[in-house]
BAKE-132466 format. One line per field, with one value per residue: residue number from 0; residue in three letters; x, y, z of N, C-alpha, C in turn. Coordinates in steps of 0.02 Angstrom, whole numbers, plus 50000, padded with zeros to 5 digits. Layout:
pos = NUM ...
code = ALA ...
n.px = X ...
n.py = Y ...
n.pz = Z ...
ca.px = X ...
ca.py = Y ...
ca.pz = Z ...
c.px = X ...
c.py = Y ...
c.pz = Z ...
END
This chain:
pos = 0 1 2 3 4 5 6 7 8 9 10 11 12 13 14 15 16 17 18 19 20 21 22 23 24 25 26 27 28 29 30 31 32 33 34 35 36 37 38 39 40 41 42 43 44 45 46 47 48 49 50 51 52 53 54 55 56 57 58 59 60 61 62 63 64 65 66 67 68 69 70 71 72 73 74 75 76 77 78 79 80 81 82 83 84 85 86 87 88 89 90 91 92 93 94 95 96 97 98 99 100 101 102 103 104 105 106 107 108 109 110 111 112 113 114 115 116
code = MET ASP LYS ILE PHE VAL ARG GLU ILE PHE TYR TYR LYS ARG TYR TYR LEU ASP PHE PHE GLU SER LEU ARG PRO ASP VAL LYS ALA LYS PHE ASN TRP THR LEU GLY LEU ILE ALA THR VAL SER ARG VAL PRO VAL LYS PHE PHE LYS HIS ILE GLU ASP SER ASP GLY ILE TYR GLU ILE ARG VAL GLU ALA GLY ASN ASN ILE PHE ARG VAL PHE SER PHE PHE ASP GLU GLY GLN LEU ILE VAL LEU LEU ASN GLY PHE GLN LYS LYS SER GLN LYS THR PRO LYS LYS GLU ILE GLU ARG ALA VAL LYS LEU LYS LYS GLN TYR PHE ASP GLU LYS GLU SER LYS
n.px = 48246 48383 48531 48692 48824 48971 49059 49065 49003 49026 48998 49080 49089 48965 48992 48966 48817 48780 48792 48713 48584 48550 48525 48396 48264 48270 48402 48479 48411 48483 48609 48573 48562 48674 48764 48708 48762 48907 48924 48878 48926 49033 49141 49155 49095 49201 49118 49061 49115 49296 49477 49551 49692 49849 49816 49848 49736 49630 49458 49319 49161 49047 48885 48769 48649 48521 48608 48676 48827 48892 48993 49085 49175 49314 49381 49472 49442 49545 49505 49384 49298 49219 49243 49125 49152 49202 49046 49016 48922 48992 49047 49126 49260 49381 49421 49370 49539 49529 49434 49476 49595 49540 49476 49571 49616 49527 49509 49663 49625 49517 49610 49701 49602 49551 49677 49708 49607
n.py = 51188 51204 51100 51112 51039 50955 50867 50737 50595 50420 50289 50128 50012 49871 49838 49943 49948 49838 49776 49886 49823 49715 49741 49815 49908 50024 50023 50045 50168 50240 50249 50313 50444 50456 50476 50575 50685 50653 50704 50851 50903 51017 50940 50809 50704 50615 50516 50459 50441 50380 50388 50254 50173 50167 50113 50162 50264 50215 50269 50232 50203 50221 50147 50163 50048 50014 49872 49845 49855 49946 49933 50044 50042 50151 50302 50434 50514 50617 50743 50784 50684 50544 50342 50245 50060 49872 49842 49777 49695 49721 49630 49626 49711 49716 49795 49649 49614 49554 49614 49740 49738 49676 49811 49894 49816 49805 49981 49995 49911 49989 50119 50056 50036 50156 50210 50142 50195
n.pz = 49830 49743 49759 49755 49677 49714 49712 49599 49548 49506 49433 49448 49321 49353 49464 49611 49597 49576 49708 49765 49757 49817 49930 50098 50077 50180 50203 50055 50038 50130 50086 49975 50037 50100 49989 49909 50022 50010 49891 49898 50000 50045 50157 50202 50360 50428 50473 50351 50287 50210 50208 50171 50265 50221 50109 49951 49914 49915 49965 50115 50103 50217 50308 50434 50475 50579 50692 50579 50475 50337 50210 50039 49937 49874 49772 49681 49563 49426 49504 49576 49529 49601 49618 49596 49679 49723 49867 50028 50175 50326 50449 50551 50674 50609 50436 50312 50260 50088 50056 50032 49948 49826 49818 49753 49663 49551 49554 49512 49342 49332 49290 49204 49094 49071 49028 48894 48834
ca.px = 48288 48438 48583 48757 48846 49064 49096 49026 48973 49027 48963 49141 49058 48915 49006 48907 48743 48751 48783 48656 48531 48543 48513 48361 48253 48333 48482 48461 48385 48522 48664 48567 48562 48736 48796 48714 48797 48956 48905 48856 48925 49118 49199 49105 49107 49250 49094 49036 49176 49362 49523 49596 49765 49919 49771 49872 49704 49531 49381 49284 49092 49015 48828 48759 48574 48504 48655 48735 48847 48887 49044 49079 49258 49300 49447 49442 49511 49525 49481 49304 49250 49227 49211 49126 49195 49143 49029 48989 48935 49035 49031 49198 49274 49415 49383 49425 49585 49518 49404 49521 49616 49500 49458 49637 49641 49464 49562 49697 49577 49484 49674 49725 49545 49541 49728 49695 49566
ca.py = 51230 51138 51071 51108 50990 50985 50804 50694 50529 50387 50200 50092 49945 49881 49821 49958 49932 49746 49782 49915 49806 49683 49780 49815 49959 50068 50031 50087 50277 50276 50244 50358 50487 50475 50466 50631 50693 50658 50741 50918 50964 51042 50939 50752 50680 50535 50431 50441 50450 50425 50366 50181 50181 50082 50091 50185 50299 50182 50269 50206 50259 50189 50179 50104 50002 49956 49850 49845 49930 49916 49988 50033 50066 50203 50329 50493 50533 50701 50800 50780 50636 50485 50302 50166 50014 49846 49849 49746 49711 49733 49582 49602 49754 49738 49790 49620 49635 49551 49660 49808 49704 49682 49871 49888 49793 49870 50040 49993 49912 50056 50156 50031 50021 50246 50225 50115 50218
ca.pz = 49804 49695 49777 49704 49673 49707 49667 49547 49580 49456 49466 49396 49280 49372 49543 49662 49572 49595 49782 49781 49724 49849 50004 50093 50060 50189 50179 49997 50038 50196 50032 49951 50068 50135 49897 49937 50050 49997 49802 49887 50030 50043 50190 50233 50403 50428 50491 50317 50209 50241 50185 50221 50276 50168 50041 49902 49871 49910 50018 50097 50116 50299 50306 50467 50465 50625 50700 50517 50449 50260 50161 49963 49924 49796 49767 49669 49486 49373 49559 49609 49511 49630 49573 49646 49659 49785 49917 50065 50256 50368 50494 50605 50698 50567 50371 50270 50179 50031 50010 49993 49890 49753 49777 49748 49598 49505 49563 49445 49304 49307 49260 49146 49035 49051 48985 48858 48758
c.px = 48367 48510 48640 48808 48957 49084 49035 49033 48967 49033 49026 49102 48985 48940 48957 48834 48726 48744 48738 48589 48517 48532 48432 48330 48273 48388 48517 48446 48438 48610 48628 48575 48644 48781 48788 48732 48878 48977 48922 48883 49023 49179 49143 49118 49140 49211 49089 49081 49241 49437 49554 49655 49814 49888 49799 49788 49627 49516 49337 49220 49049 48935 48806 48658 48541 48609 48674 48732 48871 48938 49048 49144 49269 49375 49422 49510 49458 49503 49402 49277 49265 49208 49184 49155 49128 49114 49006 48975 48963 49022 49086 49224 49337 49398 49427 49474 49570 49464 49426 49559 49578 49455 49517 49653 49578 49489 49614 49684 49571 49543 49678 49677 49571 49600 49729 49629 49580
c.py = 51179 51152 51092 51075 50992 50905 50781 50628 50465 50285 50157 50022 49939 49844 49863 49935 49866 49746 49805 49876 49742 49677 49792 49870 50020 50063 50059 50169 50263 50268 50315 50409 50502 50504 50565 50685 50709 50724 50824 50942 50961 50993 50870 50741 50639 50479 50404 50424 50451 50371 50308 50179 50108 50059 50104 50219 50262 50203 50219 50227 50213 50215 50105 50102 49980 49947 49828 49872 49899 49947 49976 50094 50105 50239 50384 50469 50576 50741 50768 50733 50557 50445 50260 50107 49946 49846 49768 49756 49694 49687 49590 49677 49758 49750 49729 49637 49593 49575 49726 49798 49704 49759 49897 49850 49804 49929 50020 49974 49978 50090 50131 50036 50096 50242 50185 50155 50284
c.pz = 49777 49737 49700 49732 49669 49734 49645 49554 49513 49467 49404 49374 49320 49461 49594 49642 49586 49666 49806 49801 49764 49917 49981 50065 50099 50203 50118 50020 50103 50139 50002 49977 50076 50049 49901 49945 50025 49922 49840 49967 50048 50104 50221 50293 50402 50429 50418 50247 50230 50209 50227 50213 50231 50122 49949 49860 49877 49988 50014 50120 50169 50296 50341 50478 50517 50659 50648 50490 50371 50228 50079 49984 49853 49796 49689 49614 49465 49453 49608 49601 49550 49621 49620 49639 49725 49834 49941 50128 50285 50441 50550 50626 50627 50466 50333 50234 50097 49989 49968 49958 49817 49738 49757 49659 49547 49506 49498 49373 49292 49267 49200 49084 49025 49000 48922 48791 48729
END
């Protein structure tokens, strides 16, 4: 049975892909499963996809593999298009501020490039 996609996922430049290529096979499989869930389920559980407070539209995609937690930042463009940005392994309770700042900067860069076309 074919899955119906409710969202489209777009990789901005190679930020996500470079991160993805650095992961172990089991973590890659979990990311693929999670992205499939986000693309095909109307209401994605917050455990996998949530808005970052005070971030101007940045969302985090969350994957757990054993005791390791990985995050990828993203945002929406044109309704149901999710643009993937930087990823990292989370090593503390709090999400590193520099990673959020990087995501905000990449989001701005994306829209600046889009506007100039």
